[in-house]
GUKE-847885 format. One record per residue (C-alpha): residue in three letters; x, y, z. Coordinates in steps of 0.2 Angstrom, whole numbers, plus 2048, in hexadecimal, padded with zeros to 3 digits. Last residue first. Example, Ala and Ser with C-alpha at 12.3 -4.5 7.8 and 13.67 -1.06 7.14 Angstrom:
<sites>
Ser8447FB824Ala83E7EA827
</sites>
This chain:
<sites>
Unk83278381DUnk84178E820Unk84179A82EUnk8417AC828Unk84C7BA822Unk8457C3813Unk84B7C2801Unk84E7CE7F2Unk85B7C77E6Unk84E7C57D7Unk8467D67DBUnk8497E07CBUnk8497D17C0Unk8377CE7C4Unk8337C27D3Unk8297B37D2Unk8277AD7E3Unk82C7BD7EBUnk8357C07FCUnk8427B27F8Unk8497AA807Unk8597B0811Unk85A7A381FUnk8557A3831Unk85B79683DUnk85C7A284CUnk8597B4846Unk8667C0840Unk8667BC82DUnk8777BF826Unk8777B2819Unk8857B580CUnk87F7C07FEUnk8757BB7EEUnk8647BA7F7Unk8667CB7FEUnk85C7CE80EUnk84C7D6815Unk84C7D6828Unk83F7D0834Unk8317D883DUnk8257CC844Unk8127C8842Unk8017C6849Unk8087C285BUnk8057B2864Unk8157AA85EUnk81F7B7867Unk82E7BA85CUnk8407B385EUnk83E7A3854Unk8387AB845Unk82D7A6836Unk81F7A1841Unk81D7B4846Unk8147B7835Unk81F7C482BUnk8207D782CUnk82F7DC822Unk83E7E6828Unk8497F381EUnk83E801823Unk8387FF835Unk8297F3837Unk8177F9839Unk8177FC826Unk8127EA822Unk8047EA830Unk8017E0840Unk8137E0847Unk81C7D9856Unk82F7DD857Unk83C7D1851Unk8477E084BUnk83E7F084FUnk82D7F684AUnk82A800859Unk82C81385DUnk82281884EUnk821809842Unk815813837Unk821815828Unk81881D81AUnk81881180AUnk8248107FCUnk8218017F1Unk8277EF7EEUnk8217E57E0Unk81A7D47DCUnk8087D97DEUnk7FC7D37ECUnk8027D97FCUnk80E7E67F6Unk81F7E47FEUnk8267F3808Unk833801805Unk83180D814Unk82C81F814Unk83082D821Unk83F832817Unk83D82F804Unk83E81D7FEUnk84E8147F8Unk84D807805Unk85D7FF7FDUnk8587ED801Unk8457F07FFUnk8487F87EEUnk83A8037E8Unk82A8047DDUnk8208137D9Unk80D8147DBUnk8018187CCUnk7EF81A7D3Unk7DF8137CFUnk7D28187DCUnk7C08137DBUnk7C38007DCUnk7BA8007EDUnk7C880B7F3Unk7D68027EAUnk7DE7FF7D9Unk7F18017D8Unk7F98047C7Unk80C8007C7Unk81B80C7C6Unk82C8097BFUnk82780A7ADUnk81F81C7B1Unk81181E7A5Unk8058147B0Unk7F78097A9Unk7E58047ADUnk7DD7F77A2Unk7CB7F47A6Unk7C88057AFUnk7D180D7A0Unk7E381479BUnk7EB81F7A8Unk7EE81C7BAUnk7EB82B7C6Unk7FB8347CBUnk8008367DEUnk8018477E7Unk8088447F8Unk800846809Unk7FA853816Unk7E985181FUnk7F1854830Unk7ED842834Unk7F783C825Unk7F383A813Unk7FC82D809Unk7F38347F9Unk7EE8457F3Unk7E78417E2Unk7EE8457D0Unk7E78467BFUnk7E38587C1Unk7EE8617CDUnk7EF85D7E0Unk7E98697EDUnk7DB85E7F4Unk7C885B7F3Unk7C48487F2Unk7BD849804Unk7C6839808Unk7D3840814Unk7C684C81BUnk7C385F81AUnk7CF86480CUnk7DE859808Unk7EF860807Unk7FE85D7FCUnk8118597FCUnk8178587EAUnk81B8477E2Unk80F84B7D3Unk80B85D7D2Unk8038697DFUnk7F58757D8Unk7F58887D9Unk7E388C7D6Unk7DE87B7DDUnk7D38707D2Unk7C18707D6Unk7B885F7D9Unk7B08537CDUnk7A98437D5Unk7AE8317D7Unk7A78257E4Unk7AC8187F2Unk7BD81E7F9Unk7BD81A80CUnk7C482481AUnk7B5820825Unk7B183082DUnk7A983A81EUnk7A282E811Unk7AE82C802Unk7B78357F4Unk7C08327E4Unk7C48417D9Unk7C18467C7Unk7C88577C3Unk7C18697C2Unk7C68797BAUnk7BE8757A9Unk7AF8697ACUnk7B38577B0Unk7B484A7A3Unk7C78467A4Unk7C383479DUnk7CE8297A8Unk7C88307B9Unk7B682E7B3Unk7A983A7BBUnk79983A7C5Unk79A8287CAUnk78C8227D6Unk79080F7D9Unk7A18087D3Unk79A7F77CDUnk7957FD7BCUnk7A78037B9Unk7AD7F17BBUnk7BD7F17C5Unk7CD7E87C1Unk7D37DF7D1Unk7E57E27D5Unk7E27ED7E4Unk7EC7FA7EDUnk7E88047FCUnk7E9816800Unk7E381C811Unk7F081A81DUnk7F380C828Unk7FD80081EUnk7FC7EE81AUnk8027EF809Unk7F4802803Unk7E3809801Unk7DA7FA800Unk7C77FA801Unk7C080880BUnk7CA814801Unk7DB81B802Unk7E482C801Unk7E2833812Unk7E982781FUnk7E2817825Unk7E580D834Unk7E77FA831Unk7E17EB828Unk7E97DB822Unk7F17D4832Unk7F77C3833Unk7F87BA823Unk7EC7B9814Unk7F47C880CUnk7FC7BE7FEUnk80E7BB7FBUnk8127BA7E9Unk8097AE7DDUnk8087BB7D0Unk7F87C57D0Unk7F27C37E2Unk7E17C87E7Unk7D97CF7F7Unk7E87D87FDUnk7E27E97F7Unk7F07F57F9Unk7F18087FDUnk7E48157FEUnk7D580D808Unk7D97FE812Unk7D97EC80FUnk7D17DD818Unk7D57CB814Unk7D97C7826Unk7D47D4832Unk7E07DF83DUnk7D57EA847Unk7D27FB840Unk7DA80884BUnk7DC81683EUnk7CF815831Unk7D081181FUnk7CA7FF81BUnk7D07F380EUnk7E27F580CUnk7EA7F881CUnk7F9802823Unk7FD807834Unk80081783EUnk7F1820838Unk7E982D82DUnk7EA82681CUnk7F581B812Unk7F180A817Unk7FC7FA817Unk7F87E8815Unk7FF7DA81FUnk8097CD815Unk8067BA815Unk8177B780EUnk81A7A6804Unk82C7A4806Unk83579C7F7Unk84278F7F8Unk85078F7ECUnk85C7977F8Unk86B7A07F1
</sites>
């Protein structure tokens, strides 16, 4: 097992309406921009544990419903990004409700929303609860626009990872408080995104097993030492040694690393798709001179054997 640690400048994913993922903006077609995030998934602006940061090639992407203007997801292209920055309620702008306090009138819930057309999540408001609401993990529908705040999910849930057909999955809000958000599920983590308006509990996964539902891939969060399921936007691309600009632009089982970590990829591209690998198994990396290097600098026990194929050094 290699003792070297690979600092992975990861790309960010979005969760709303597009084929790529980002964590700072939420609109399909965003050009990759260092340090940017998209609504609904991850915010790569901070790193909590010394793991790969989002300072590498491509940190923005197309959004899909379920994200905010600031990170909605790793580098994905749907609205729904993640952030590890704890928000100050005073900085949230016009707040009409508190998602941690359940302070909306009966029959309504607190929801994040944003300006039409930008896929961002900037404010909070009370919206009607669907008469027959969908539950956590269920497919759901957003009304009007990806970031309208009106969806078919029950109280305490938001329709996240929304596609261009305004369909997504019900994801629970974090509990606790703005200052100390928590998740009841021990295998989940609280992802803050959308101008710190969204605080959502997202599940973790195993990148070696790729144990996500069909259509999703297990990708690394850009600022937390975890892997989470994100919509796969590789489409007809994302193959081994293929070019990539966002984490979820690679096929499930592949990570998007800077091209310099390979000998096979065009050095002028933002990134290159390479396999995850098992650090305790013999080296099977397909690239010339590649080794299986740790994917996380300080991995929790669950990810101690998770590596990525890359050139050492």
